[in-house]
Each structure stands twice: as structure tokens, then as C-alpha cells.
N, C-alpha and C positions, 0 to 999 in steps of 0.2 A: 720671761713671764713676768708681769709686777706683783710687789709684794702684796696681799689684801690684808688692812686692817680692818676690823669692824668696831663700831660704836654703838654699843648696846645698852638697854635700859627699859624704864616702861613706862607708857603712854605720859606726854606732857613732862618728861624727864629732859627735855630741850636738846635731843640729838639732832635735830635739823641746823638748829644755831649752832652748834658745836661743831658740827662736821664742816658749815659753811666758814666757819672762820678758821677751821685747822687747813683746809684746803685753800683758803687764803693766805694762811700764815705760810704752808709750804712752796705755795708756786711765787709767791715773791722772795723767796729763798732758790730760784731757779731750779726747782725739781718739778717733774712732768706726772702730775695728779690726776688720777679720773674720780668719777664719785659713783656709787651704785646705790640705790635705796630699795630696800628688800621688802616686797610687801605679800600678802597671803590673797590679795585680791587681785581678779584677771586683769591685765594690762595692756595685752594687745588688741587690734581694732577688731571688732565684732563682724562676724559673719554678714554678706550682705552691704558694707562698704567696699570702696575700693582697695585699699589696703585688706582687710579681711578676706576677700577673695584670695588672696595667695597663704592665706596661713596653711603650715603644714607642707607647703613646696617648697619655696626659697626664703631667704633671710630678705627682708625689703626694706626701703629707706622711703621717708616722707620727707622731701624736700621742699620748703618753702624760701620767704622772703627773710625769716630771721633765723634761719640755720636748717638742720635736719635731724630727724629722729628715726632711728635704726629700729627695728622689729625684728628679733629672731624667735618665731613661734615653735611652741614646743622645749625649747631650751632650759632645760633645767640644772647643769653644770654650770657652776659660777667659773670654772676655769676655761670651759668655753668661752664666757661671755669675756672676761677680762681678755683672753686672747685675741677675739677677735676685734674688739671693739678698744684696748688700749694699747697694741704692740709698742713696745719699747717705751713704756711708761715705767717711772719707777715707785709708782705706790697706787693704789686705788681704797680710797675709803670705804667701806660699807656700812651705811645707815641698816640697824636692825641685823637679821638674823641670827639670834641669840644662838640656835642648836646649832650654828655651823662651824667648823673647826678650823678657827682661826684666831691667832691673836688678836686680843678685845680690850678696849677699853670700856669699863661700867660708866655709867652716870647713875649716881645714887649711892645711898648709904653701904655700906661695905657688906652688913646686915640683908641687905636687899636681892643680892645675887642669887637668883635660882639654882637649886640643886641640878646639877647636869650642865649646867654652863660652864665653859672650859676656857682656857687661853686667857686670863683677865690679868693683865700683868699692871694695869694701873687703872683707879679707882678717882672718878670726880665727883667732890660730894660739896654740891653748893651750900648745903647745910652745916659743913663743918667749919669751923674757925680758922684753921691753919692746917698746913700740909703736914704728914707725918710719913716719913719713908723708908722707918723702922720697918715697919709692918709689909706684910707682903699679902696681898698687891700693895703694892705704894699708894698711899692717899692723898689726893689734892683737895685742897678746902677750896672754899669759894672765892677765893683770889689767886687759885693755881693752876687756871686755864693754860695762862702764858707759859708757864711754867713748863706744863705738860706737854705744849706744844711744841716747845724747845727739847725736850728728851724724843718725842719722834723725832724731829730732826738729827740730832744727836747719833740714833738709833740707823737713820739712814746714811750718816755720813761713815760712820763704822764699817757697814758694809759687811765683811765678812768674820768679824768678831761678834761674840755674842755670850750670853750667861750660861750656855750648855758645850760641852765637850763630847763628841762622839766618836768610838772607838770600832770599826769593823773590820774584823779576823787581827785585831793586834795594832792597825793604822787608824790612825786620825782622820776623821771626815770631816774638812772644814762646813760648818753650820752657820748659815749668815745669820743677823741678830736677832730679825721678825721669827725666822723659823725656832729658832732656840728657844725666844720668850712663850711661843706656842708649845713646844713640846713640854718644856719645864713646866709650865703652868698647868698644862693636862693630867701631866705626871703627878705631878705634887697634889691637885684633887682628887684624884682616884684614891693616893696612898692614905690621904686623909681618911678617907670612907673605911678604912683598915682599923680591927682593934687593936689598942694600947699605940695608935702612934696618934702625939697632939700636933705638934708642929715638924713635920718633915722639912722645910727649909731652914731651919736655924742651923743643923747640923750639915746640908748638903742631902743630896740622893744619889747611891751610886746603886746602877741598874745592871745585870747583868742577863744575857740572853745565851745560855751555852749553845752551842752548833747541834743538830738534831743529827740523832745516831743513825749511821747508816739502816736504810728501811722502815726507819720510824713514820709511821703513817701521819702524815698530816690533815687534821680534822679542818 
């Protein structure tokens, strides 16, 4: 199943333009890349149309002279969508989906990231004069889009390495880069909300989950 990378921001932040440029950059480097645009509006064909008559029964494809469009009525799980539409792909770029748990690029100032949005590992701020990679998440300024594209390309090339180490029962479990970026960003965001914590990323984070005692009830 491909990685999913979310590109999020408020209206008019340039999400579609950014996604189009990122997809083009990666496909030129021979990555298999798909694109999903998340919307809160209804997108499937309405009842009363030829396509709409199949809603809720089977996946349907509208095939024409310029290509084909697939409809998966009632599908809410993005993992099912990516599995059906992009088998064997390297990456799917998801435009929008602020509340979905994926590694994320935020478009806009770092201060504009809403509370509860997780997985942000990079920010592209068109108003910032220059990059600042010392901060977390890394900031890419007005001329930094190309460098951010290169970073995504680099993460895909790294494959099995990432900014996170996971051990289960004392054994190290490989974590791919995008998964690691998401877990680390999400954990850091939750820890920042705790009292007495300023910047958990400065010294790193060590999180231990002891084994449950035998007979302990799982809530």
C-alpha cells in the first residue's frame, strides 16, 4: 500500500498548486504517485443518473474519450480508497484532510496550524523570507518549495529509515520514514499540551508502554 502524504492549509493557501507541482516533481523522478482531493461535499453521481443508480451496490467507472473516473459509493476509509485505486504506487498526495492522521505538510505560517492537527513535519510559508530548519516542524520560506519537494523525494529514497526507533518486547521494529514522521509529530504535539513541557523535540522523546499485567482489564 502506498504512503499517504497530506498537504493541508486554509482556503486560498495554494494547496492545489502545491500538490500539482509536487506530483509533477516526483513523477519526473520515476515515482508512482497518485492524488486525492478531500472534500466535505458530495462527489458521487446523484440518484436518477445512470451512474447514480449503482450507488451503494458496486464500485462504478465512468469511461469516456478522455479517460475514466471511478466512484466508490459510501467509502469513508482512505486506506480502502488507496488500496483500490493505487495498488503498487509509492505515494498518494492527499489535498486537505486536516483531521486525518497522516504525515503532513502545512501551507501557511507555523502559528496558523490549528490545535488538533497532527503529523506536521514541514511548513511552507510563502510570507517567510527564508528557510529555518532549526525549528520543529522545519520551515520552508517563500522560495523553499523546491527544497521541500527534494526533501519528500529524499524521504521516499530512504525507505526503511526514519526519525523514530520503535522497540516491541525489546526487539527493534523497522519504521519507514513517512510513518516515523507521523508518529513523532503526533506524539510531540500531544506532549506539548502537558504542563511543564516547552519543546519536547529539543532533547528527544522516550516513551515506554509496559506490558499489561495478566488479568488486567483493557478499557
